[in-house]
C-alpha angles and dihedrals in degrees: 000000000000121000093263092052091049091050091049091049092051092049093047090048091051098043093048092049090051091046091052093043095054090041087057090047088054093049093052087065092050106027117180088216101049120002101041095044088050090052091050090048088062088060101041142015092214110122089197093058091045090050091051092067098081092031092058090051095048095045091043091054095049110033103060096050096089092042091061097038097098093050090050091048090059093060124103088193124031100190098081090053092047092051092049098044096045090061086071093058093046107038096063090068090060087050090053091051091053091045092051091049092051098034093120089064095054107045123228098279096052092040089054092051092049091047092056091046088057091045093051091045090051094046094050090043090057091048094051089048097047099070099050090041093054090045090051092049091050088053101046100034115064118233095252091059103038097093091046092048096048090046095050093044092050090047092051090047093050093046095052091040090056090051095048090045089060090049090048090053091053091049092050090050099045102040130059125247126294096016090062093059092042089057094045094050091042092054088047090055092050093050089047090057091051090048090050092052091056091045090053090059093064114118119222126171122217113256118196117232117249117262092246093050112142119242127228091268089070096053094115091044091053093051093045092049092051093051093044101045106029107080092170092052092047090055090047088057089052089051091052093048094049092045090064088062091047094060100035091099093066090071089065102039096094095044091048094046092050099041102035106026100032099242111180118242092241088060090056089067091050091050090051090051091051091048092051094038093052089055093048089056098035098049099070094034094051091044093053093045089051092051092047099041121000137325088206089060091049089050089053091052089052093049092048087052090051091050095049093046091051093048092049090049091052092057104023110136097196138025090249089079090065092075087069092037093057091044091056092041090057091054090048092051091054090054095047095049114022102026089046090049090052091049092048096058091051091072123094136359117298095267091047099048096089089063094049091045092048095048094045094051102036095048092052093049098087092047092051088061100035096049096065090041089055089047090052091048090054091049092049096045100034117004142282091269089063089054092051094047090050089051090050090052088050089052093051091047089052091052090051091049090051089055090053090047090057091059096050121102122226133204086227105065094182091075110115108201 
């Protein structure tokens, strides 16, 4: 690298970390796990509708990525598309702030409908942003730094999200409804603007498409060829699908510990802190180890952690064991999301990456929703221990699939897994 390229890399690294950090700060004020479900619960008693809040976000992020892959693949620069698409994952929070402030003028039924319109808009906006953003990161961050970058960015996001989540809790406690939610969503919108400003500073050079680049008419052919010829990538897809089973137990740890083992509510907050804290620490460490040695190895460590945490949960005699369980679950979550993301963008040449990214994320979307539903069915019809044992089996199967993945050959020898 010449001095100018090194300077550009440092600036891109910094601006993207700041973008991710303030994005995390924003999401602490409007968490899909706590704040938004609580807001929806003020409008309806339906557990199904409340449970749809995180599901809409997860499905919205994953499903559209293949649909937009061909359009992304035609770009010589990804940044303009990222900046346009990401408005659609940020603006809905301003809409929610306005809705909360004017909720008395709508009535609960109409407010609920509008809320879900904003949630669907936000979810799809994040999905249409994800593919060009990942393609841009793969282009501007060299392979030997991608795991480190994604880990540090995720750590910064989690750290600031945990801080803003505490502030959001204070706001919800001290101010009356709906002013408390108006403030939370409003602070989210402000942090989103700051995040966007840093994202806009990213520098990306134009890169001409190769002469043999496929046109949009060959979209189906491109996808079919990847799935037919890339053994390593096919096994990676199996790994991603199985990994959703491996971590499904974590969604039930708190409920089980409180209902079955008598965990006090104050301990739930401590468990959440351990879960978040373990990810803040593990993200950069696992990213750097992956860059230096092997992301596949890091993924295996995460899946072994998922397996052990599920087995301990299945047989834990007291709530005290859940300190270790949530610590291991945090490590597993880093592997399933950030290590998997790093591995995904290693596949293919630059102009092919949008297809690999789209396939890897869209195919896993149904499993990410079905796995916790299956876990819940096991808990309802058998018991929570059955759910945790099934998760442990999923973790072991993922480790085995990763071993098979290691032995596969790829047409792209530069892949470091």
